[in-house]
Structures are given as C-alpha cells and as structure tokens.
DSSP file (Angstrom, degrees, kcal/mol; ACC not computed):
  #  RESIDUE AA STRUCTURE BP1 BP2  ACC     N-H-->O    O-->H-N    N-H-->O    O-->H-N    TCO  KAPPA ALPHA  PHI   PSI    X-CA   Y-CA   Z-CA
    1    1 A M     >        0   0    0      0, 0.0     4,-2.0     0, 0.0     5,-0.1   0.000 360.0 360.0 360.0 -43.5    0.0    0.0    0.0
    2    2 A V  H  >  +     0   0    0      1,-0.2     4,-2.5     2,-0.2     5,-0.2   0.904 360.0  53.0 -72.6 -38.6    2.7    2.4    1.0
    3    3 A S  H  > S+     0   0    0      1,-0.2     4,-1.8     2,-0.2    -1,-0.2   0.855 108.0  51.9 -64.5 -33.8    4.7    1.6   -2.1
    4    4 A S  H  > S+     0   0    0      2,-0.2     4,-0.6     1,-0.2    -1,-0.2   0.897 110.7  48.9 -66.1 -39.8    1.5    2.4   -4.3
    5    5 A I  H >< S+     0   0    0     -4,-2.0     3,-0.7     1,-0.2    -2,-0.2   0.909 112.3  46.8 -67.7 -41.6    1.1    5.7   -2.6
    6    6 A L  H 3< S+     0   0    0     -4,-2.5    -1,-0.2     1,-0.2    -2,-0.2   0.813 113.0  49.8 -64.8 -35.6    4.8    6.6   -3.1
    7    7 A A  H 3< S+     0   0    0     -4,-1.8     2,-0.3    -5,-0.2    -1,-0.2   0.546  86.0 112.7 -82.0  -7.7    4.7    5.6   -6.7
    8    8 A S    <<  -     0   0    0     -3,-0.7     3,-0.3    -4,-0.6    -3,-0.0  -0.504  48.3-167.1 -77.1 130.8    1.6    7.6   -7.5
    9    9 A D  S    S+     0   0    0     -2,-0.3    -1,-0.1     1,-0.2    -4,-0.0   0.567  84.6  66.6 -86.1 -10.2    2.0   10.5   -9.8
   10   10 A K  S    S+     0   0    0      2,-0.1    -1,-0.2     0, 0.0    -2,-0.0   0.718  86.4  78.2 -86.0 -22.0   -1.6   11.7   -8.9
   11   11 A L  S    S-     0   0    0     -3,-0.3     5,-0.0    -6,-0.2     2,-0.0  -0.716  83.3-120.4 -98.6 140.6   -0.8   12.6   -5.2
   12   12 A P    >>  -     0   0    0      0, 0.0     3,-1.6     0, 0.0     4,-0.5  -0.315  31.0-107.7 -72.2 158.4    1.1   15.8   -4.3
   13   13 A D  G >4 S+     0   0    0      1,-0.3     3,-1.3     2,-0.2     4,-0.3   0.825 116.8  63.5 -61.3 -29.7    4.5   15.3   -2.4
   14   14 A E  G >4 S+     0   0    0      1,-0.3     3,-0.6     2,-0.2    -1,-0.3   0.763  97.4  57.2 -69.7 -19.2    3.0   16.5    0.9
   15   15 A E  G <4 S+     0   0    0     -3,-1.6    -1,-0.3     1,-0.2    -2,-0.2   0.658 104.1  54.2 -80.4 -13.8    0.6   13.5    0.8
   16   16 A K  G << S+     0   0    0     -3,-1.3    -1,-0.2    -4,-0.5    -2,-0.2   0.335  79.2 131.0 -97.1   3.4    3.8   11.2    0.7
   17   17 A D    <>  -     0   0    0     -3,-0.6     4,-2.5    -4,-0.3     5,-0.2  -0.239  68.3-121.0 -60.6 147.0    5.4   12.7    3.7
   18   18 A L  H  > S+     0   0    0      1,-0.2     4,-2.4     2,-0.2     5,-0.2   0.899 112.4  48.9 -61.8 -42.7    6.6   10.1    6.3
   19   19 A A  H  > S+     0   0    0      1,-0.2     4,-2.5     2,-0.2    -1,-0.2   0.929 111.6  49.7 -61.3 -43.2    4.4   11.6    9.1
   20   20 A R  H  > S+     0   0    0      1,-0.2     4,-2.1     2,-0.2    -2,-0.2   0.909 111.1  48.4 -67.3 -39.2    1.4   11.5    6.8
   21   21 A L  H  X S+     0   0    0     -4,-2.5     4,-2.1     2,-0.2    -1,-0.2   0.841 110.1  52.4 -61.0 -36.6    2.1    7.9    5.8
   22   22 A A  H  X S+     0   0    0     -4,-2.4     4,-2.2     2,-0.2    -2,-0.2   0.913 108.4  50.9 -65.1 -44.4    2.5    6.9    9.4
   23   23 A D  H  X S+     0   0    0     -4,-2.5     4,-2.4     1,-0.2    -2,-0.2   0.934 109.7  50.0 -55.7 -48.5   -0.8    8.5   10.3
   24   24 A E  H  X S+     0   0    0     -4,-2.1     4,-1.8     1,-0.2    -1,-0.2   0.900 111.0  48.5 -64.2 -39.4   -2.5    6.6    7.4
   25   25 A M  H  X S+     0   0    0     -4,-2.1     4,-2.7     2,-0.2    -1,-0.2   0.879 107.8  55.9 -69.3 -32.1   -1.0    3.2    8.5
   26   26 A E  H  X S+     0   0    0     -4,-2.2     4,-3.3     1,-0.2     5,-0.3   0.960 108.4  48.2 -58.3 -50.9   -2.1    3.9   12.1
   27   27 A V  H  X S+     0   0    0     -4,-2.4     4,-2.5     1,-0.2    -1,-0.2   0.854 110.6  50.1 -58.3 -37.4   -5.6    4.3   10.9
   28   28 A V  H  X S+     0   0    0     -4,-1.8     4,-1.7     2,-0.2    -1,-0.2   0.926 114.6  44.2 -68.3 -45.6   -5.5    1.1    8.8
   29   29 A V  H  X S+     0   0    0     -4,-2.7     4,-0.8     2,-0.2     5,-0.2   0.921 116.1  46.6 -69.9 -41.7   -4.2   -0.9   11.8
   30   30 A F  H >X>S+     0   0    0     -4,-3.3     4,-3.0     1,-0.2     3,-0.8   0.919 112.0  50.6 -67.7 -40.0   -6.7    0.6   14.2
   31   31 A A  H 3X5S+     0   0    0     -4,-2.5     4,-0.7    -5,-0.3    -1,-0.2   0.833 108.4  53.8 -62.6 -31.8   -9.6    0.1   11.8
   32   32 A G  H 3<5S+     0   0    0     -4,-1.7    -1,-0.2    -5,-0.1    -2,-0.2   0.634 120.6  29.6 -75.5 -16.4   -8.6   -3.5   11.4
   33   33 A T  H <X5S+     0   0    0     -4,-0.8     4,-1.3    -3,-0.8    -2,-0.2   0.778 121.8  44.0-109.1 -46.1   -8.6   -4.2   15.2
   34   34 A D  H  X5S+     0   0    0     -4,-3.0     4,-2.2    -5,-0.2     5,-0.2   0.902 106.3  56.5 -75.8 -43.0  -11.2   -1.9   16.7
   35   35 A T  H  X<S+     0   0    0     -4,-0.7     4,-2.6    -5,-0.6     5,-0.2   0.932 108.1  45.7 -59.8 -51.6  -14.0   -2.2   14.2
   36   36 A P  H  > S+     0   0    0      0, 0.0     4,-2.5     0, 0.0    -1,-0.2   0.908 113.3  50.7 -59.3 -38.7  -14.4   -6.0   14.5
   37   37 A S  H  X S+     0   0    0     -4,-1.3     4,-2.3     1,-0.2    -2,-0.2   0.863 110.2  49.4 -68.2 -32.0  -14.3   -5.9   18.2
   38   38 A Q  H  X S+     0   0    0     -4,-2.2     4,-2.6     2,-0.2     5,-0.3   0.899 111.0  50.5 -71.8 -36.7  -16.9   -3.2   18.3
   39   39 A V  H  X S+     0   0    0     -4,-2.6     4,-2.4    -5,-0.2    -2,-0.2   0.929 111.4  47.8 -59.5 -45.5  -19.1   -5.2   16.0
   40   40 A M  H  X S+     0   0    0     -4,-2.5     4,-2.9     2,-0.2     5,-0.2   0.935 112.6  48.2 -62.0 -47.2  -18.8   -8.2   18.2
   41   41 A A  H  X S+     0   0    0     -4,-2.3     4,-2.2     1,-0.2    -2,-0.2   0.938 113.4  46.3 -63.3 -43.8  -19.5   -6.3   21.4
   42   42 A I  H  X S+     0   0    0     -4,-2.6     4,-2.1     2,-0.2    -1,-0.2   0.901 114.2  49.3 -66.2 -39.7  -22.6   -4.6   19.9
   43   43 A T  H  X S+     0   0    0     -4,-2.4     4,-2.1    -5,-0.3    -2,-0.2   0.937 111.5  48.7 -59.9 -50.5  -23.8   -8.0   18.5
   44   44 A L  H  X S+     0   0    0     -4,-2.9     4,-2.2     1,-0.2    -2,-0.2   0.853 108.4  53.6 -63.5 -34.0  -23.3   -9.7   21.7
   45   45 A F  H  X S+     0   0    0     -4,-2.2     4,-2.5    -5,-0.2    -1,-0.2   0.952 111.7  45.9 -60.8 -47.9  -25.2   -6.9   23.6
   46   46 A H  H  X S+     0   0    0     -4,-2.1     4,-1.2     1,-0.2    -2,-0.2   0.842 111.1  51.9 -68.3 -32.6  -28.2   -7.3   21.3
   47   47 A I  H  < S+     0   0    0     -4,-2.1     7,-0.4     2,-0.2     3,-0.2   0.942 115.6  41.2 -66.3 -48.0  -28.2  -11.1   21.6
   48   48 A L  H  < S+     0   0    0     -4,-2.2    -2,-0.2     1,-0.2    -1,-0.2   0.817 110.7  56.3 -70.0 -34.4  -28.1  -10.9   25.3
   49   49 A W  H  < S+     0   0    0     -4,-2.5    -1,-0.2    -5,-0.2    -2,-0.2   0.771 103.5  60.2 -70.3 -27.0  -30.6   -8.1   25.5
   50   50 A N     X  -     0   0    0     -4,-1.2     4,-2.5    -3,-0.2    -1,-0.2  -0.860  66.3-169.0-106.7  99.2  -33.2  -10.1   23.5
   51   51 A P  H  > S+     0   0    0      0, 0.0     4,-2.7     0, 0.0     5,-0.2   0.856  86.5  55.3 -58.2 -37.3  -34.0  -13.4   25.4
   52   52 A E  H  > S+     0   0    0      1,-0.2     4,-2.2     2,-0.2     5,-0.2   0.965 112.5  42.3 -66.0 -48.7  -35.9  -14.9   22.3
   53   53 A V  H  > S+     0   0    0      2,-0.2     4,-2.7     1,-0.2    -1,-0.2   0.878 113.3  54.1 -64.4 -38.4  -32.8  -14.4   20.0
   54   54 A H  H  X S+     0   0    0     -4,-2.5     4,-2.5    -7,-0.4    -2,-0.2   0.944 111.0  44.6 -59.0 -50.3  -30.5  -15.6   22.8
   55   55 A Q  H  X S+     0   0    0     -4,-2.7     4,-1.8     2,-0.2    -2,-0.2   0.868 113.8  50.3 -65.2 -39.5  -32.5  -18.9   23.2
   56   56 A K  H  X S+     0   0    0     -4,-2.2     4,-2.0    -5,-0.2    -2,-0.2   0.884 111.0  48.9 -68.8 -40.4  -32.7  -19.4   19.5
   57   57 A L  H  X S+     0   0    0     -4,-2.7     4,-3.0     2,-0.2     5,-0.2   0.926 110.5  50.1 -59.1 -47.1  -29.0  -18.9   19.0
   58   58 A K  H  X S+     0   0    0     -4,-2.5     4,-2.1     1,-0.2    -2,-0.2   0.864 111.1  50.0 -61.6 -36.4  -28.2  -21.3   21.8
   59   59 A A  H  X S+     0   0    0     -4,-1.8     4,-2.1     2,-0.2    -1,-0.2   0.919 111.8  47.2 -66.7 -42.7  -30.5  -23.9   20.3
   60   60 A E  H  X S+     0   0    0     -4,-2.0     4,-1.9     1,-0.2    -2,-0.2   0.921 113.6  48.0 -61.9 -46.9  -28.8  -23.4   16.9
   61   61 A L  H  X S+     0   0    0     -4,-3.0     4,-2.4     2,-0.2    -2,-0.2   0.849 110.3  52.6 -66.0 -37.4  -25.3  -23.7   18.4
   62   62 A A  H  < S+     0   0    0     -4,-2.1     7,-0.3    -5,-0.2    -1,-0.2   0.930 111.8  47.1 -62.3 -45.6  -26.4  -26.9   20.4
   63   63 A G  H  < S+     0   0    0     -4,-2.1    -2,-0.2     1,-0.2    -1,-0.2   0.864 116.4  41.8 -64.8 -38.6  -27.6  -28.4   17.2
   64   64 A A  H  < S+     0   0    0     -4,-1.9    -1,-0.2     1,-0.2    -2,-0.2   0.805 128.4  29.9 -78.1 -31.3  -24.4  -27.5   15.2
   65   65 A F     X  +     0   0    0     -4,-2.4     4,-1.7    -5,-0.1     3,-0.3  -0.636  68.2 166.9-127.0  71.5  -22.0  -28.4   18.1
   66   66 A P  H  > S+     0   0    0      0, 0.0     4,-0.6     0, 0.0    -1,-0.1   0.826  76.1  51.7 -68.5 -29.5  -23.7  -31.2   20.1
   67   67 A I  H >4 S+     0   0    0      1,-0.2     3,-0.8     2,-0.2     4,-0.3   0.885 110.0  49.5 -63.5 -44.2  -20.5  -32.2   22.1
   68   68 A A  H >4 S+     0   0    0     -3,-0.3     3,-1.4     1,-0.2    -1,-0.2   0.823 101.5  63.5 -68.0 -31.6  -19.9  -28.5   23.2
   69   69 A S  H 3< S+     0   0    0     -4,-1.7    -1,-0.2    -7,-0.3    -2,-0.2   0.762 100.3  52.9 -69.7 -21.3  -23.5  -28.2   24.3
   70   70 A D  T << S+     0   0    0     -3,-0.8    -1,-0.3    -4,-0.6    -2,-0.2   0.511  87.1 111.9 -85.8  -6.1  -22.9  -30.9   26.9
   71   71 A A  S <  S-     0   0    0     -3,-1.4     2,-1.3    -4,-0.3     3,-0.1  -0.334  75.0-124.6 -73.7 150.5  -19.8  -29.1   28.4
   72   72 A N     >  -     0   0    0      1,-0.2     4,-2.2     2,-0.1     3,-0.2  -0.747  33.4-179.4 -94.0  89.9  -19.9  -27.6   31.8
   73   73 A W  H  > S+     0   0    0     -2,-1.3     4,-2.6     1,-0.2     5,-0.2   0.817  76.3  57.5 -72.1 -28.9  -18.9  -24.1   30.7
   74   74 A N  H  > S+     0   0    0      2,-0.2     4,-2.4     1,-0.2    -1,-0.2   0.930 109.9  44.9 -61.0 -44.2  -19.0  -22.6   34.2
   75   75 A K  H  > S+     0   0    0     -3,-0.2     4,-2.0     2,-0.2    -2,-0.2   0.895 113.3  51.2 -66.2 -40.9  -16.4  -25.2   35.3
   76   76 A I  H  X S+     0   0    0     -4,-2.2     4,-1.9     2,-0.2    -2,-0.2   0.929 113.4  42.9 -63.4 -46.5  -14.3  -24.7   32.2
   77   77 A F  H  X S+     0   0    0     -4,-2.6     4,-2.8     1,-0.2     5,-0.2   0.895 111.1  55.4 -67.5 -36.3  -14.1  -20.9   32.6
   78   78 A R  H  X S+     0   0    0     -4,-2.4     4,-1.9    -5,-0.2    -1,-0.2   0.898 110.2  45.9 -60.3 -40.3  -13.5  -21.1   36.3
   79   79 A N  H  X S+     0   0    0     -4,-2.0     4,-0.8     2,-0.2    -1,-0.2   0.852 111.2  52.2 -67.0 -35.9  -10.5  -23.3   35.7
   80   80 A I  H >X S+     0   0    0     -4,-1.9     4,-0.7     1,-0.2     3,-0.6   0.925 112.0  45.9 -69.3 -42.8   -9.2  -21.1   33.0
   81   81 A F  H >< S+     0   0    0     -4,-2.8     3,-0.7     1,-0.2    -2,-0.2   0.853 107.8  56.6 -70.6 -30.7   -9.4  -18.0   35.3
   82   82 A L  H 3< S+     0   0    0     -4,-1.9    -1,-0.2     1,-0.2    -2,-0.2   0.729  99.3  61.6 -69.9 -18.3   -7.8  -19.8   38.1
   83   83 A M  H <<        0   0    0     -4,-0.8    -1,-0.2    -3,-0.6    -2,-0.2   0.784 360.0 360.0 -75.4 -26.0   -4.8  -20.5   35.9
   84   84 A W    <<        0   0    0     -4,-0.7    -1,-0.2    -3,-0.7    -2,-0.2   0.435 360.0 360.0 -80.8 360.0   -4.2  -16.8   35.5
C-alpha cells in the first residue's frame, strides 16, 4: 500500500510525507482491530438483550455443536481464570 502511494503521480508530495504515511498506517491498523471488536461487542449486547434471540442462538449452536452443548462451561471458565 505504501509503495503504491509513493509511486503515484496523482498525489502531491505533501501526501507522501513520512508523518502522513505513518498516520495513514495507524488508521489502517486501528480500523482492522477496533472495528471487528466493536461489531462483536454490539452484536453480543443485542443477543443478550433479547432473550428470544438468545435462546434461538443457543439452540442453533447446540444443534451444530452437540458435544460442546454438553460441556460444563462454568467449570471450564472457572478453571481457565484460576490458571491466571
């Protein structure tokens, strides 16, 4: 991406400045990490806020992953947190 910007004849030289490119790369990295986590957080909120959707999702997941639906998740998470 940076090489394309630097090679472009359409962009003025001030757009190719090192500080400007660093800012652009920061935005790309931030967008690649923050946006998916925000989408997941908002989706989880809406799933948990709506009991009907929550139960439907649990039923679908239990059907898709029958072995995981038999797991004792409280015990699993408790053991994971005790390891930390």
